[in-house]
Structures are given as C-alpha cells and as structure tokens.
MIVEX-201595 format. One line per field, with one value per residue: x, y, z of N, C-alpha, C, O in turn; residue number from 1. Coordinates in steps of 0.1 Angstrom, whole numbers, plus 5000, padded with zeros to 4 digits. Example, Ala and Ser with C-alpha at 12.3 -4.5 7.8 and 13.67 -1.06 7.14 Angstrom:
BEGIN
npx = 5132 5128
npy = 4943 4978
npz = 5078 5071
capx = 5123 5137
capy = 4955 4989
capz = 5078 5071
cpx = 5132 5129
cpy = 4967 5000
cpz = 5078 5079
opx = 5142 5134
opy = 4967 5011
opz = 5085 5080
nr = 1 2
***
This chain:
BEGIN
npx = 8446 8465 8481 8516 8539 8564 8579 8600 8604 8625 8645 8658 8680 8692 8718 8725 8744 8744 8726 8692 8690 8705 8690 8666 8675 8678 8652 8639 8651 8643 8616 8617 8628 8650 8680 8695 8720 8731 8756 8780 8799 8822 8834 8815 8792 8799 8801 8775 8762 8775 8767 8739 8739 8749 8729 8706 8707 8693 8686 8694 8719 8733 8760 8767 8789 8787 8789 8764 8763 8773 8754 8753 8764 8744 8726 8744 8748 8722 8719 8739 8727 8704 8715 8725 8703 8681 8655 8634 8614 8609 8619 8639 8647 8668 8693 8711 8725 8735 8737 8751 8746 8740 8723 8739 8763 8771 8788 8784 8790 8787 8760 8749 8758 8744 8718 8722 8727 8705 8682 8686 8697 8676 8657 8670 8674 8648 8641 8658 8652 8624 8613 8619 8604 8579 8576 8574 8548 8529 8548 8568 8577 8597 8604 8625 8619 8619 8615 8623 8613 8589 8589 8610 8638 8659 8693 8692 8688 8697 8693 8666 8655 8662 8647 8620 8618 8619 8596 8576 8581 8576 8549 8537 8547 8534 8508 8509 8516 8496 8477 8490 8497 8518 8529 8537 8554 8560 8583 8585 8607 8611 8631 8655 8677 8705 8738 8737 8737 8762 8778 8774 8781 8797 8793 8819 8819 8808 8811 8831 8817 8790 8788 8790 8769 8748 8750 8747 8720 8708 8714 8698 8674 8674 8660 8645 8649 8667 8658 8632 8621 8626 8608 8583 8584 8585 8561 8543 8550 8542 8514 8511 8510 8504 8518 8540 8545 8571 8575 8566 8573 8574 8547 8536 8549 8541 8513 8514 8526 8506 8486 8495 8510 8527 8539 8550 8576 8580 8571 8584 8611 8620 8618 8637 8660 8663
npy = 2982 2974 2996 3001 2984 2994 2986 2960 2952 2949 2971 2981 3005 3028 3052 3060 3074 3101 3133 3132 3104 3096 3109 3094 3069 3072 3079 3055 3037 3047 3040 3014 2996 2971 2975 2976 2992 3011 3025 3043 3057 3049 3056 3075 3060 3040 3056 3065 3040 3031 3050 3045 3019 3023 3039 3024 2996 2972 2967 2953 2964 2968 2975 2982 2986 3000 3009 3020 3026 3005 2984 2957 2945 2944 2921 2904 2921 2922 2896 2895 2913 2898 2875 2886 2895 2878 2883 2909 2938 2963 2984 3011 3032 3055 3066 3089 3109 3142 3162 3189 3210 3216 3195 3193 3199 3180 3149 3117 3097 3108 3113 3088 3076 3090 3081 3054 3053 3067 3057 3031 3016 3016 3001 2977 2969 2967 2945 2925 2922 2919 2892 2886 2906 2898 2875 2883 2893 2922 2940 2969 2994 3022 3047 3073 3100 3132 3168 3175 3154 3161 3185 3197 3214 3236 3226 3203 3179 3151 3145 3150 3133 3108 3110 3114 3089 3072 3079 3071 3043 3036 3041 3023 2999 2999 2995 2970 2955 2958 2939 2921 2927 2944 2976 3007 3036 3067 3094 3129 3150 3185 3214 3203 3207 3196 3182 3177 3194 3207 3186 3178 3165 3183 3195 3191 3211 3234 3267 3282 3304 3297 3274 3283 3300 3283 3267 3286 3293 3268 3266 3286 3275 3252 3245 3231 3212 3181 3162 3169 3164 3136 3128 3134 3117 3091 3091 3091 3066 3049 3050 3041 3058 3065 3085 3112 3146 3165 3193 3227 3240 3219 3211 3235 3237 3213 3218 3240 3229 3211 3228 3245 3228 3229 3254 3261 3269 3295 3310 3298 3300 3326 3326 3306 3318 3338
npz = 4481 4509 4534 4532 4553 4572 4595 4605 4579 4549 4534 4503 4492 4470 4462 4488 4503 4506 4507 4496 4497 4520 4540 4536 4543 4571 4578 4571 4588 4613 4612 4616 4596 4582 4565 4532 4519 4491 4471 4451 4464 4485 4511 4521 4522 4540 4563 4567 4571 4594 4613 4614 4623 4649 4660 4657 4669 4668 4642 4610 4591 4560 4538 4504 4480 4449 4415 4397 4371 4356 4346 4340 4362 4381 4385 4401 4422 4433 4441 4461 4480 4487 4498 4521 4535 4530 4522 4507 4511 4502 4476 4468 4444 4442 4434 4414 4387 4376 4346 4329 4301 4266 4242 4219 4230 4250 4253 4235 4252 4278 4278 4276 4300 4319 4313 4318 4346 4358 4347 4334 4355 4374 4360 4358 4385 4394 4378 4387 4414 4416 4417 4444 4457 4449 4464 4490 4509 4502 4490 4479 4455 4449 4428 4420 4401 4388 4390 4365 4352 4345 4332 4305 4306 4288 4282 4297 4284 4285 4312 4316 4298 4309 4333 4325 4314 4336 4348 4329 4328 4355 4358 4339 4350 4375 4368 4357 4380 4398 4404 4418 4444 4448 4451 4433 4434 4420 4422 4422 4429 4437 4440 4459 4486 4480 4470 4443 4421 4423 4420 4395 4362 4335 4302 4277 4258 4270 4281 4307 4318 4312 4326 4353 4355 4352 4375 4395 4390 4396 4423 4434 4432 4448 4476 4495 4525 4526 4545 4549 4524 4523 4543 4532 4510 4523 4537 4516 4505 4525 4523 4498 4476 4442 4429 4437 4444 4453 4472 4469 4446 4427 4426 4416 4391 4379 4376 4358 4336 4328 4322 4301 4281 4258 4260 4284 4290 4283 4305 4327 4320 4325 4352 4360 4351 4369
capx = 8458 8467 8493 8529 8543 8579 8585 8604 8607 8639 8645 8670 8680 8703 8722 8723 8755 8743 8714 8679 8692 8709 8678 8657 8680 8675 8638 8635 8655 8634 8604 8619 8632 8663 8685 8706 8723 8739 8762 8794 8808 8824 8836 8803 8783 8804 8798 8760 8758 8780 8758 8727 8741 8751 8717 8696 8715 8684 8684 8705 8722 8745 8765 8770 8795 8785 8787 8752 8764 8776 8742 8755 8767 8733 8722 8752 8745 8709 8722 8746 8717 8695 8723 8727 8690 8672 8643 8632 8600 8609 8631 8639 8656 8671 8705 8710 8735 8731 8746 8747 8750 8730 8724 8750 8776 8774 8793 8775 8794 8781 8746 8746 8761 8732 8707 8725 8725 8692 8671 8690 8699 8663 8650 8678 8672 8634 8641 8666 8646 8610 8609 8619 8593 8567 8575 8571 8535 8528 8560 8566 8588 8597 8613 8627 8620 8623 8608 8626 8605 8576 8593 8623 8644 8671 8705 8689 8683 8700 8687 8651 8652 8662 8637 8608 8618 8616 8581 8568 8584 8570 8535 8534 8549 8524 8495 8512 8518 8485 8470 8500 8499 8530 8527 8548 8553 8570 8585 8590 8612 8615 8644 8659 8690 8716 8749 8737 8741 8776 8786 8770 8791 8794 8796 8832 8817 8802 8821 8831 8806 8778 8787 8788 8755 8739 8751 8740 8705 8704 8715 8687 8661 8675 8657 8638 8658 8665 8651 8618 8618 8625 8596 8572 8585 8581 8547 8536 8553 8534 8500 8512 8506 8510 8527 8541 8552 8578 8578 8556 8577 8570 8533 8533 8553 8532 8501 8516 8529 8494 8477 8501 8521 8537 8544 8554 8590 8579 8569 8595 8625 8623 8620 8649 8672 8663
capy = 2977 2979 3004 2994 2983 2995 2979 2946 2950 2950 2981 2983 3019 3033 3065 3062 3080 3116 3139 3126 3090 3096 3112 3083 3058 3075 3078 3041 3030 3052 3033 3000 2988 2967 2983 2973 3005 3010 3037 3041 3065 3039 3062 3081 3049 3034 3065 3064 3027 3030 3059 3038 3007 3028 3044 3014 2983 2960 2966 2948 2974 2963 2985 2975 2996 2996 3019 3015 3028 2992 2977 2943 2939 2945 2908 2900 2930 2918 2883 2899 2918 2887 2866 2893 2897 2867 2888 2923 2942 2976 2989 3026 3036 3070 3070 3096 3119 3153 3166 3202 3213 3214 3182 3194 3201 3168 3138 3106 3089 3114 3111 3073 3073 3095 3072 3041 3054 3073 3049 3017 3009 3015 2990 2965 2965 2962 2932 2916 2921 2917 2879 2886 2914 2890 2864 2889 2899 2936 2947 2982 2999 3036 3052 3087 3108 3145 3179 3174 3143 3167 3195 3195 3226 3236 3222 3191 3168 3138 3143 3150 3120 3097 3111 3111 3074 3066 3082 3062 3029 3034 3041 3010 2988 3000 2989 2955 2948 2961 2927 2912 2932 2952 2990 3014 3050 3075 3106 3140 3161 3198 3218 3198 3212 3185 3186 3171 3204 3210 3174 3174 3166 3193 3192 3197 3223 3245 3277 3285 3313 3290 3264 3290 3306 3272 3263 3297 3291 3256 3269 3294 3266 3241 3251 3222 3203 3167 3155 3172 3156 3122 3125 3134 3104 3080 3091 3086 3052 3041 3049 3035 3068 3062 3096 3122 3158 3170 3207 3236 3242 3207 3212 3246 3234 3203 3224 3248 3220 3205 3238 3249 3218 3233 3268 3265 3275 3310 3315 3292 3304 3338 3323 3299 3327 3347
capz = 4486 4523 4535 4533 4566 4573 4607 4602 4565 4544 4523 4494 4489 4462 4464 4502 4510 4509 4501 4499 4501 4534 4548 4535 4552 4585 4580 4571 4601 4624 4610 4619 4585 4580 4553 4523 4513 4479 4466 4446 4473 4496 4524 4525 4525 4553 4574 4569 4577 4608 4621 4616 4632 4663 4666 4657 4670 4666 4628 4602 4581 4552 4528 4492 4472 4435 4405 4390 4356 4351 4349 4339 4375 4390 4390 4412 4434 4439 4448 4473 4490 4491 4507 4533 4542 4528 4516 4506 4510 4496 4467 4466 4434 4444 4429 4401 4384 4367 4335 4324 4287 4256 4235 4210 4238 4257 4245 4236 4264 4290 4276 4278 4314 4327 4310 4325 4361 4362 4342 4332 4368 4380 4354 4361 4399 4394 4371 4395 4427 4415 4422 4458 4461 4448 4474 4503 4507 4504 4486 4473 4447 4449 4418 4419 4388 4391 4384 4351 4345 4342 4322 4299 4304 4279 4289 4305 4275 4290 4325 4315 4291 4319 4343 4319 4312 4349 4350 4321 4333 4368 4356 4333 4360 4385 4363 4356 4393 4406 4408 4425 4458 4448 4448 4427 4436 4413 4430 4414 4438 4431 4444 4472 4489 4480 4462 4429 4411 4424 4415 4381 4351 4325 4288 4274 4250 4277 4286 4322 4322 4311 4337 4366 4355 4354 4389 4403 4388 4403 4437 4438 4432 4457 4489 4504 4532 4522 4555 4547 4512 4527 4551 4522 4502 4531 4540 4504 4504 4535 4518 4485 4467 4429 4424 4448 4441 4465 4472 4463 4432 4419 4424 4407 4377 4373 4372 4347 4324 4323 4316 4288 4279 4248 4261 4298 4292 4282 4319 4336 4316 4332 4367 4361 4349 4380
cpx = 8461 8480 8505 8534 8559 8585 8587 8606 8621 8638 8658 8669 8693 8706 8721 8733 8754 8729 8701 8681 8696 8698 8668 8662 8677 8660 8633 8639 8646 8620 8605 8623 8647 8667 8696 8709 8733 8744 8776 8804 8811 8826 8823 8793 8786 8800 8783 8756 8763 8771 8745 8728 8742 8738 8706 8702 8706 8682 8696 8707 8734 8748 8771 8776 8793 8783 8776 8752 8767 8764 8743 8759 8756 8727 8730 8750 8732 8711 8729 8736 8709 8702 8724 8714 8680 8659 8643 8618 8598 8621 8629 8650 8658 8683 8703 8722 8729 8741 8742 8753 8740 8733 8736 8764 8780 8779 8783 8778 8787 8766 8742 8748 8749 8720 8709 8722 8711 8680 8675 8691 8685 8656 8657 8675 8658 8634 8647 8659 8631 8606 8609 8608 8580 8565 8572 8558 8536 8541 8557 8579 8586 8607 8614 8629 8625 8613 8610 8621 8591 8578 8607 8630 8656 8684 8704 8684 8685 8693 8672 8647 8652 8651 8623 8607 8614 8601 8573 8569 8576 8555 8530 8536 8539 8511 8497 8512 8506 8477 8478 8504 8512 8527 8539 8545 8564 8570 8591 8595 8614 8629 8648 8674 8700 8727 8749 8741 8756 8784 8783 8782 8787 8799 8810 8830 8812 8813 8820 8820 8792 8776 8784 8774 8745 8739 8745 8725 8700 8704 8703 8674 8662 8673 8652 8649 8656 8657 8636 8613 8617 8612 8584 8572 8580 8567 8539 8538 8544 8519 8500 8507 8512 8520 8528 8550 8558 8582 8567 8560 8573 8555 8529 8537 8545 8519 8503 8518 8516 8485 8482 8513 8531 8543 8549 8567 8590 8577 8581 8609 8629 8626 8634 8661 8673 8661
cpy = 2983 2988 2996 2995 2983 2986 2964 2943 2952 2960 2981 2997 3023 3047 3069 3070 3095 3120 3133 3111 3088 3098 3101 3071 3060 3074 3063 3034 3035 3045 3018 2991 2984 2973 2976 2986 3004 3024 3034 3048 3056 3046 3068 3070 3042 3043 3065 3051 3026 3039 3052 3026 3012 3032 3034 3000 2971 2958 2960 2958 2970 2974 2978 2986 2992 3009 3014 3018 3015 2983 2962 2936 2939 2931 2903 2908 2925 2905 2886 2904 2907 2877 2873 2894 2886 2871 2903 2926 2956 2979 3003 3029 3051 3075 3078 3106 3130 3156 3179 3204 3209 3200 3182 3194 3188 3157 3126 3097 3095 3112 3097 3070 3078 3086 3059 3042 3057 3064 3034 3009 3007 3002 2977 2960 2960 2947 2921 2913 2918 2903 2879 2895 2906 2880 2870 2897 2914 2944 2960 2986 3014 3041 3067 3093 3121 3155 3179 3161 3148 3178 3192 3209 3225 3233 3210 3180 3154 3135 3141 3137 3109 3098 3109 3095 3067 3068 3072 3047 3027 3033 3027 2999 2988 2993 2974 2948 2950 2949 2917 2916 2940 2966 2997 3029 3057 3089 3117 3151 3174 3202 3214 3202 3201 3190 3181 3181 3207 3198 3170 3175 3177 3189 3198 3210 3235 3254 3278 3294 3306 3280 3271 3295 3295 3267 3274 3295 3279 3259 3277 3285 3255 3246 3241 3213 3189 3159 3157 3164 3142 3119 3125 3121 3092 3079 3086 3071 3044 3040 3044 3045 3065 3073 3107 3134 3164 3184 3215 3239 3231 3208 3223 3243 3223 3209 3232 3240 3213 3216 3243 3240 3222 3246 3271 3272 3290 3317 3310 3297 3316 3336 3316 3308 3337 3361
cpz = 4500 4523 4536 4548 4567 4584 4603 4588 4562 4532 4516 4489 4482 4464 4479 4509 4513 4504 4505 4503 4515 4543 4547 4543 4566 4588 4580 4584 4613 4624 4612 4607 4585 4566 4545 4515 4502 4475 4461 4455 4486 4510 4530 4529 4538 4565 4577 4576 4591 4617 4624 4625 4647 4669 4666 4658 4667 4651 4621 4591 4573 4541 4516 4482 4457 4426 4396 4375 4349 4354 4347 4352 4385 4394 4402 4424 4441 4447 4461 4484 4495 4500 4520 4541 4540 4521 4515 4505 4503 4488 4464 4456 4434 4437 4416 4400 4375 4357 4330 4310 4277 4249 4226 4218 4245 4248 4245 4248 4277 4289 4281 4293 4322 4325 4318 4340 4365 4358 4341 4345 4375 4374 4358 4375 4401 4389 4381 4408 4427 4420 4437 4464 4460 4459 4488 4501 4510 4500 4480 4466 4447 4439 4418 4405 4392 4386 4369 4344 4342 4331 4317 4296 4294 4288 4297 4296 4281 4303 4324 4308 4300 4329 4338 4317 4325 4352 4342 4325 4345 4366 4349 4343 4371 4380 4361 4369 4402 4412 4416 4439 4459 4443 4441 4428 4428 4420 4421 4424 4430 4436 4458 4474 4491 4471 4448 4419 4411 4418 4401 4371 4342 4312 4285 4265 4257 4282 4301 4326 4322 4323 4350 4366 4357 4369 4398 4402 4396 4418 4442 4440 4443 4471 4499 4511 4528 4532 4553 4534 4515 4534 4542 4514 4510 4535 4528 4502 4513 4530 4504 4474 4453 4425 4435 4442 4453 4464 4465 4449 4423 4416 4415 4393 4371 4368 4359 4334 4319 4317 4302 4284 4268 4250 4275 4299 4290 4295 4327 4332 4323 4346 4369 4359 4360 4376
opx = 8459 8488 8505 8533 8565 8595 8578 8611 8629 8632 8669 8660 8704 8697 8717 8732 8761 8721 8700 8673 8691 8695 8661 8654 8673 8656 8624 8631 8643 8614 8596 8622 8655 8659 8706 8701 8743 8736 8782 8816 8803 8819 8819 8786 8778 8796 8779 8749 8755 8768 8740 8719 8737 8735 8697 8702 8712 8677 8707 8698 8745 8739 8779 8768 8798 8776 8778 8744 8764 8765 8735 8759 8758 8724 8725 8751 8732 8706 8727 8737 8706 8697 8724 8715 8671 8653 8652 8610 8587 8632 8619 8662 8651 8684 8695 8728 8720 8753 8730 8765 8731 8743 8743 8774 8792 8775 8775 8768 8782 8760 8732 8741 8745 8713 8700 8716 8705 8670 8667 8687 8683 8650 8650 8674 8655 8627 8642 8659 8625 8596 8600 8602 8571 8554 8569 8557 8542 8544 8546 8590 8575 8619 8603 8639 8635 8604 8602 8625 8583 8569 8614 8628 8662 8685 8713 8676 8675 8686 8666 8637 8643 8645 8614 8596 8606 8594 8564 8559 8570 8548 8520 8528 8535 8505 8488 8507 8505 8473 8473 8513 8517 8521 8550 8534 8576 8560 8600 8587 8619 8638 8644 8682 8704 8727 8759 8747 8762 8795 8788 8790 8775 8809 8812 8840 8811 8824 8810 8814 8784 8766 8776 8768 8735 8728 8738 8718 8690 8695 8699 8665 8651 8682 8654 8657 8645 8650 8628 8602 8607 8606 8575 8561 8573 8561 8529 8529 8538 8513 8489 8500 8524 8529 8518 8560 8551 8591 8561 8551 8569 8551 8521 8529 8542 8514 8495 8513 8515 8477 8474 8524 8543 8552 8551 8569 8599 8582 8587 8617 8641 8635 8641 8672 8683 8661
opy = 2995 2987 2984 3005 2974 2980 2957 2931 2956 2957 2982 3002 3020 3055 3080 3072 3100 3113 3128 3106 3079 3091 3098 3065 3051 3069 3060 3026 3026 3044 3011 2978 2992 2976 2971 2990 2996 3033 3025 3046 3056 3041 3067 3072 3039 3038 3064 3051 3021 3034 3053 3024 3005 3030 3035 2993 2960 2947 2963 2961 2968 2981 2968 2994 2981 3018 3005 3014 3013 2975 2954 2924 2934 2930 2897 2903 2925 2903 2879 2900 2907 2872 2866 2893 2885 2862 2909 2918 2959 2977 3008 3029 3059 3087 3074 3110 3127 3152 3180 3200 3201 3194 3172 3191 3185 3157 3125 3091 3087 3109 3095 3062 3072 3083 3053 3033 3051 3062 3025 2998 2996 2994 2967 2948 2951 2939 2910 2901 2916 2902 2873 2891 2908 2878 2863 2906 2918 2954 2963 2983 3019 3038 3074 3090 3122 3152 3183 3159 3140 3180 3185 3215 3215 3237 3206 3172 3146 3125 3133 3131 3100 3087 3104 3090 3058 3059 3066 3040 3016 3024 3021 2990 2977 2985 2966 2936 2945 2949 2906 2911 2942 2968 2992 3034 3054 3095 3114 3160 3174 3193 3221 3201 3197 3202 3182 3178 3208 3200 3160 3183 3181 3182 3210 3218 3246 3249 3275 3292 3308 3279 3266 3295 3297 3264 3270 3297 3280 3255 3275 3288 3250 3250 3243 3206 3184 3149 3148 3158 3135 3108 3117 3115 3084 3069 3079 3064 3034 3030 3044 3041 3061 3070 3110 3132 3166 3188 3210 3241 3234 3205 3221 3246 3224 3205 3231 3243 3210 3212 3245 3245 3218 3250 3283 3279 3297 3328 3319 3299 3317 3341 3319 3305 3344 3370
opz = 4502 4515 4541 4554 4561 4581 4600 4585 4570 4522 4522 4483 4487 4468 4482 4521 4521 4498 4517 4512 4522 4553 4557 4550 4573 4598 4587 4589 4621 4634 4611 4608 4588 4558 4551 4507 4503 4474 4465 4454 4495 4519 4541 4539 4546 4575 4589 4585 4599 4628 4635 4633 4656 4680 4675 4647 4664 4647 4625 4583 4579 4537 4518 4477 4454 4430 4387 4368 4337 4363 4353 4353 4396 4406 4411 4435 4453 4457 4471 4496 4507 4509 4531 4554 4548 4515 4521 4500 4499 4492 4459 4460 4427 4435 4407 4410 4368 4359 4325 4307 4280 4251 4225 4212 4246 4236 4255 4254 4285 4300 4288 4299 4332 4335 4323 4345 4373 4365 4346 4346 4382 4381 4361 4378 4408 4394 4382 4413 4438 4427 4444 4474 4468 4464 4497 4493 4520 4507 4476 4470 4444 4441 4416 4399 4400 4379 4361 4333 4337 4323 4323 4286 4292 4299 4304 4301 4281 4305 4330 4311 4300 4333 4345 4318 4325 4357 4348 4326 4347 4373 4354 4343 4375 4388 4363 4370 4413 4423 4420 4446 4470 4432 4444 4424 4429 4423 4413 4427 4419 4435 4467 4465 4502 4466 4441 4409 4400 4414 4396 4372 4342 4310 4289 4265 4251 4286 4307 4337 4330 4329 4358 4377 4365 4374 4408 4412 4402 4425 4454 4448 4446 4478 4511 4504 4526 4529 4555 4534 4510 4532 4543 4512 4505 4535 4529 4497 4509 4532 4498 4465 4452 4417 4442 4437 4463 4457 4456 4440 4411 4405 4406 4383 4359 4358 4350 4323 4307 4308 4293 4285 4269 4242 4278 4309 4295 4297 4334 4341 4327 4352 4378 4366 4361 4384
nr = 1 2 3 4 5 6 7 8 9 10 11 12 13 14 15 16 17 18 19 20 21 22 23 24 25 26 27 28 29 30 31 32 33 34 35 36 37 38 39 40 41 42 43 44 45 46 47 48 49 50 51 52 53 54 55 56 57 58 59 60 61 62 63 64 65 66 67 68 69 70 71 72 73 74 75 76 77 78 79 80 81 82 83 84 85 86 87 88 89 90 91 92 93 94 95 96 97 98 99 100 101 102 103 104 105 106 107 108 109 110 111 112 113 114 115 116 117 118 119 120 121 122 123 124 125 126 127 128 129 130 131 132 133 134 135 136 137 138 139 140 141 142 143 144 145 146 147 148 149 150 151 152 153 154 155 156 157 158 159 160 161 162 163 164 165 166 167 168 169 170 171 172 173 174 175 176 177 178 179 180 181 182 183 184 185 186 187 188 189 190 191 192 193 194 195 196 197 198 199 200 201 202 203 204 205 206 207 208 209 210 211 212 213 214 215 216 217 218 219 220 221 222 223 224 225 226 227 228 229 230 231 232 233 234 235 236 237 238 239 240 241 242 243 244 245 246 247 248 249 250 251 252 253 254 255 256 257 258 259 260 261 262 263 264 265 266 267 268 269 270 271 272 273 274
***
C-alpha cells in the first residue's frame, strides 16, 4: 500500500479541542489537510478552529460540536461533515474519556458511558464514514487505543475494556480492508501530558484519598508533550503503520506484557505506585 498523502486530503478528527487532538489538528493542517474537527467542548473547539483558519487560510476547517456518547446521532454528524467537505480521506478517532475506580465502585451508567465514547463512537464513525473513505482512493483510519489497551491496571476496568476493544476492532478492520486500499492504524499512547487524568470521572464509591492518590500517580506518568505524541502518530499514519507505540513507556510496557502476560502487574504495580 502506498504512503498516505496528507496534502489536499480531508481529515475528520474527534477530540480536537485539547490535548493530543489539538496537537493532531495543527499537525494535519501543517501537512496541508482540510479539517472537520469534532468535540463536545464548544468553546475549546471554536478556539482551535479559529486559530487554524487564521494560520492556514487556504484550508477549509469546520467545527462540529457533538457529544459522542450519543452514538445514535453519529450518522447525522457524518452527513453534516460530508455536506461541508464533500469527501474525506482520513478518519482519526481520538476522542476519549477516563474513569477512575474499581469495577465494584463505578456505576453501570459510568461504565457504559466510557464504552460508548471510547469504543462505541469509534465503531459508529467507522461505519458511517467507511463508504466515503472507500470512494476516495488511498483512505486511512487511525484509532487511538492506549497503553491500557495493552495492560489492564486495577481501577481501570472500564477504560481498559474500551481500549482493548478498540485494539481488537482495529486489527480485524485492518485485515478486512487490506484489499480495498484503506489502511488502519491503531495507536497506543503511553503517558502523554494532557488533562485526561484531571478531567476523569471518578466512582462514587471511591474515597477522597483514593481519588487523590490515583491522580498523583497519573500525573507522575504523564510526561510526553502532546505535540511530540501527535508527530509520532502522524508519521506512522503517513507510512500506514499497522500499530504504533507512543513513548518509551509504551514500548517498555508492551515488551513486559508479552514476556510475562499473566504476571506483569507484579513489576508494574510498584512503579505505578511510585
């Protein structure tokens, strides 16, 4: 399969208002891609889109405010994007939410919301936009899993379930689309310095001490600048890499999980607790 060509293409990017998504938006624009940006944070999305339009006036940049937890609205969202751009060549499913708390502490509603946003929306957008990707020669799909799509730490049952699901879905989809000229890249970022940990929902059964300890542990791990993470992701997208590990921590954890798949937490647990 030939490399993906960014210049002149149309990229659909979810979770574009901040963090890795914002950095990806700037990286895509710098490579000459028109953009359909999606996020539930209306003010943040408006700021990102305005900055991109000012810096790249030759590009078409549209902003689409949507809460992807409501997956039944995604077909209409896809139609809105296609009306605005006429075609798409790249879909980047980056939007995600975190949830802290053990399986017994989180509510069924919290668990289901994480699955809906992190996995359900990814599936629904692929389903809605795949016909458009098929019609544009050389399309590409990029789905963001996580380091927690490689390992399952305690207190992350919902998040890990959603990210393991993204991983499996992406691998199967890649094999199905290989003969149709559409590539699928699954991304496993390690500790990227974003606000996802601070914005994470917490289980109602978790104590304040547990919540604060979890946030401190996450803050220690979030080191890689989002701009660097975005650059790694976009380079992998250009060469249509099937899988990309973002950060030294992701590479190390991936190796450990493959070497001792049933026992990695005996080593990692001490590191995560600091």
